[in-house]
C-alpha positions as CSV (number, residue, x, y, z in Angstrom):
1,M,61.3,30.8,104.7
2,S,63.1,29.4,107.8
3,V,63.8,29.9,111.4
4,D,65.7,33.1,110.5
5,S,62.5,34.4,108.9
6,M,60.6,33.8,112.1
7,I,63.2,35.6,114.1
8,A,63.3,38.5,111.7
9,Q,59.5,39.0,112.0
10,M,59.7,39.0,115.8
11,E,62.5,41.6,115.6
12,R,60.2,43.8,113.4
13,W,58.0,44.4,116.4
14,L,60.7,45.2,118.9
15,G,59.8,48.4,120.9
16,T,56.0,48.0,120.2
17,G,53.9,49.2,123.2
18,E,50.2,48.8,123.8
19,P,47.5,48.9,122.6
20,N,49.0,48.0,119.3
21,L,48.6,46.7,115.7
22,I,49.2,43.1,116.8
23,Q,46.2,43.2,119.1
24,Q,44.1,44.9,116.4
25,W,45.2,42.3,113.8
26,Y,44.3,39.4,116.1
27,R,41.0,41.0,117.0
28,D,40.1,41.4,113.3
29,R,40.8,37.7,112.8
30,N,39.2,36.3,116.0
31,G,36.5,38.6,117.1
32,S,35.3,40.8,119.9
33,A,36.4,38.4,122.6
34,Y,39.8,40.0,122.1
35,A,38.7,43.5,122.6
36,Y,40.5,46.1,124.7
37,N,44.0,45.5,126.0
38,F,44.1,41.7,126.0
39,P,47.4,39.8,126.8
40,W,49.3,39.7,123.4
41,C,52.4,37.6,124.0
42,N,51.1,34.6,122.0
43,A,49.3,36.9,119.5
44,T,52.8,38.2,118.7
45,I,54.1,34.7,118.0
46,T,51.1,34.1,115.8
47,R,51.5,37.3,113.8
48,A,55.2,36.7,113.3
49,A,54.6,33.1,112.2
50,V,52.0,34.2,109.6
51,D,54.3,37.0,108.2
52,A,57.3,34.6,108.1
53,G,55.4,31.9,106.2
54,E,55.8,29.6,109.2
55,Y,52.2,29.5,110.4
56,E,51.8,25.7,110.0
57,A,55.2,25.0,111.7
58,V,54.8,27.4,114.6
59,C,51.0,27.5,115.1
60,F,49.8,24.3,113.4
61,G,47.5,26.5,111.3
62,T,45.7,27.9,114.3
63,D,45.8,31.4,115.9
64,Y,46.9,31.3,119.5
65,A,46.5,33.9,122.2
66,Y,46.3,31.4,125.1
67,T,49.7,30.1,125.9
68,V,48.5,26.9,127.6
69,A,46.6,25.8,124.5
70,H,49.6,26.5,122.3
71,A,52.0,24.5,124.5
72,A,49.4,21.7,124.6
73,R,49.3,21.6,120.8
74,F,53.1,21.2,120.7
75,K,52.8,18.3,123.1
76,A,50.0,16.6,121.1
77,A,52.3,16.8,118.0
78,G,55.2,15.2,119.9
79,Q,57.2,18.5,119.7
80,W,57.1,19.5,123.4
81,H,60.1,19.5,125.7
82,A,59.6,20.1,129.4
83,M,62.4,22.1,131.1
84,T,63.3,19.4,133.6
85,N,67.0,18.7,133.0
86,G,68.5,22.2,132.7
87,I,69.2,24.4,129.7
88,K,72.2,22.5,128.3
89,A,70.6,19.0,128.6
90,S,67.3,20.2,127.2
91,G,68.9,21.2,124.0
92,I,66.9,24.4,123.7
93,R,68.0,26.4,120.7
94,R,67.4,29.4,118.4
95,G,63.9,29.3,116.9
96,D,62.3,27.3,119.7
97,V,59.0,28.7,121.1
98,V,59.7,29.0,124.8
99,F,57.0,29.0,127.4
100,F,57.4,30.4,130.9
101,D,55.8,29.7,134.3
102,W,56.6,32.4,136.9
103,G,55.9,29.8,139.6
104,G,58.9,27.7,138.4
105,S,57.1,24.6,137.4
106,S,57.3,22.6,134.1
107,E,53.6,22.0,133.9
108,I,51.8,23.1,130.8
109,G,48.6,24.0,132.7
110,T,50.4,26.7,134.7
111,I,52.2,28.5,131.8
112,D,52.0,32.3,132.0
113,H,53.9,33.6,129.0
114,V,55.7,32.8,125.7
115,G,58.5,34.1,123.5
116,I,60.9,33.0,120.7
117,V,64.5,31.9,121.5
118,T,67.2,33.8,119.7
119,G,70.2,32.1,121.3
120,V,71.7,30.5,124.3
121,S,74.7,31.7,126.3
122,S,77.9,29.7,125.8
123,D,77.9,28.7,129.5
124,H,74.2,27.6,129.2
125,R,73.2,29.8,132.0
126,Y,70.9,32.1,130.0
127,V,68.4,31.8,127.2
128,Y,68.0,34.9,125.0
129,T,64.5,35.7,123.7
130,I,62.2,38.1,122.0
131,E,58.8,38.4,123.7
132,G,55.6,40.4,123.2
133,N,53.8,41.8,126.1
134,T,56.8,41.9,128.5
135,A,56.5,45.0,130.7
136,R,53.9,46.1,128.1
137,L,56.5,46.0,125.2
138,C,57.8,43.7,122.6
139,A,61.4,43.3,123.8
140,R,64.5,41.2,124.1
141,R,64.9,39.4,127.4
142,V,67.4,37.2,129.1
143,R,65.9,34.2,130.9
144,T,67.1,31.5,133.3
145,V,66.1,27.9,133.7
146,H,63.9,28.6,136.7
147,E,61.5,30.7,134.6
148,I,61.2,28.2,131.7
149,A,58.4,25.6,131.8
150,G,59.4,24.1,128.5
151,F,59.5,24.7,124.8
152,G,58.0,23.7,121.5
153,R,60.2,22.9,118.5
154,P,58.6,23.9,115.2
155,K,59.4,22.0,112.1
156,Y,60.6,25.0,110.1
157,K,61.0,25.0,106.4
158,A,64.6,24.6,105.2
159,A,66.4,27.8,104.3
160,P,66.3,28.5,100.5
161,K,69.2,27.0,98.6
162,T,71.8,29.4,97.1
163,T,74.2,28.6,94.4
164,T,77.9,29.3,94.9
165,A,80.4,30.5,92.3
166,S,81.5,26.9,91.7
167,G,78.0,25.9,90.9
168,S,77.4,23.9,94.1
169,S,74.3,24.6,96.2
170,S,74.1,25.5,99.8
171,T,71.3,26.1,102.3
172,S,73.5,28.2,104.7
173,K,72.7,31.9,105.0
174,R,74.8,32.3,108.1
175,P,77.3,35.2,108.1
176,Q,80.8,34.1,107.2
177,V,83.2,36.1,109.4
178,S,86.8,36.3,108.2
179,L,89.2,35.9,111.1
180,A,92.0,37.7,109.3
181,K,89.8,40.8,108.5
182,L,88.4,40.8,112.0
183,I,91.9,40.8,113.6
184,K,92.9,43.6,111.3
185,A,89.9,45.6,112.4
186,F,90.5,44.9,116.1
187,K,94.1,46.2,115.7
188,T,93.4,49.2,113.5
189,D,90.0,50.6,114.6
190,P,90.6,51.5,118.3
191,P,92.9,54.5,117.7
192,K,90.7,56.0,115.0
193,K,88.2,58.8,115.8
194,G,84.5,58.4,115.1
195,T,83.1,55.1,114.1
196,P,84.9,53.8,111.0
197,V,83.7,50.5,109.7
198,S,86.8,48.8,108.3
199,Y,85.1,45.4,108.2
200,P,81.3,45.3,108.2
201,L,81.0,41.9,109.9
202,V,82.6,43.3,113.1
203,E,79.0,44.1,114.0
204,V,78.0,40.5,113.8
205,V,80.7,39.7,116.4
206,E,79.7,42.7,118.5
207,N,76.0,41.6,118.5
208,A,77.1,38.2,119.8
209,L,79.1,40.0,122.6
210,V,76.0,42.0,123.4
211,A,74.0,38.8,123.6
212,E,76.7,37.4,126.0
213,R,76.1,40.5,128.2
214,L,79.7,41.6,127.7
215,L,79.2,44.6,125.5
216,A,76.7,47.5,125.8
217,K,74.4,47.6,122.8
218,R,75.4,51.2,121.9
219,Y,78.9,49.9,121.1
220,A,77.7,47.4,118.5
221,D,78.2,49.8,115.7
222,G,80.8,48.0,113.5
223,H,83.7,49.9,114.9
224,A,86.0,47.5,116.7
225,G,86.9,50.1,119.3
226,T,88.3,49.7,122.8
227,A,85.0,48.7,124.3
228,T,84.7,45.9,121.8
229,R,88.2,44.7,122.4
230,S,87.6,44.8,126.2
231,A,84.5,42.8,125.8
232,Y,86.3,40.2,123.8
233,T,88.9,40.0,126.6
234,L,86.1,39.2,129.0
235,L,84.9,36.5,126.6
236,Q,88.3,34.9,126.4
237,E,88.5,34.9,130.2
238,R,85.1,33.3,130.4
239,Y,86.4,30.6,128.1
240,G,89.3,30.0,130.4
241,Y,92.1,32.0,128.7
242,R,94.5,33.9,130.9
243,G,97.4,36.4,130.6
244,A,98.6,37.0,127.0
245,D,96.0,34.6,125.7
246,A,93.2,37.0,126.9
247,D,94.4,40.0,124.9
248,G,91.1,41.0,123.3
249,I,92.2,39.9,119.8
250,P,90.0,37.1,118.4
251,G,91.4,33.7,117.8
252,M,90.0,30.9,115.7
253,T,89.0,28.7,118.6
254,S,87.2,31.3,120.7
255,L,85.6,32.9,117.6
256,K,84.2,29.6,116.4
257,R,82.8,28.9,119.8
258,L,81.1,32.3,119.9
259,G,79.8,31.8,116.3
260,K,78.4,28.4,117.1
261,A,76.4,30.0,120.0
262,H,75.2,33.0,118.0
263,G,74.7,32.0,114.4
264,F,77.8,32.8,112.3
265,D,80.6,30.8,110.8
266,V,84.3,31.6,110.8
267,V,86.7,31.4,107.9
268,A,90.5,32.1,107.9
């Protein structure tokens, strides 16, 4: 179990409307006070934490529906970070439990909503989340500093160790994107018809481009087509490349920067 397990369980509920099984599950555990269509954003966090095996880390062994109480528990444990210094300085990152105040304060007592952080944009302008009970759905959202009151940082379990071919152990389960294979796909896929997948990990990069709001989700299909290459050009320009250096073909420096922000590593 690990932060990735928590994210995976939140992703499992994407698209869920209301009333829903999360509400029913929480009601079965906590009684009739949670009857009818009660607000379920924090119940979603609780359910995901239980299913991910991270109930102690995320919820301190307590079911939460009330966001203020949950944030206060993080503060009591010394794991609360008020959003007073901006996204970059705060150090908010993937796996943090992020709390929102629509009034724009950083006060725990005025918190309205909660979600889980899946990533942060490379320019630190946006925080990417999954949230239950947002527009009556469980959905991905893009948030700005003005909406964030603060975040709790769970003490997640370490990822399970895996043994490499050489016999050494590793705790990394991050995708390993080959730059050489990616470049080949970017050069050979666009002229082809349909959606050939010449290198499966193209989709990892495409999903990062979607998170950066440079590529439409429907194009994140593993086919490094013209839309994907155009999106990568925009990324290069965002990173300060110009002219021939912003040709839409990934390079080691830009790809590593993208991977650092979105959870994958780069090999030659």
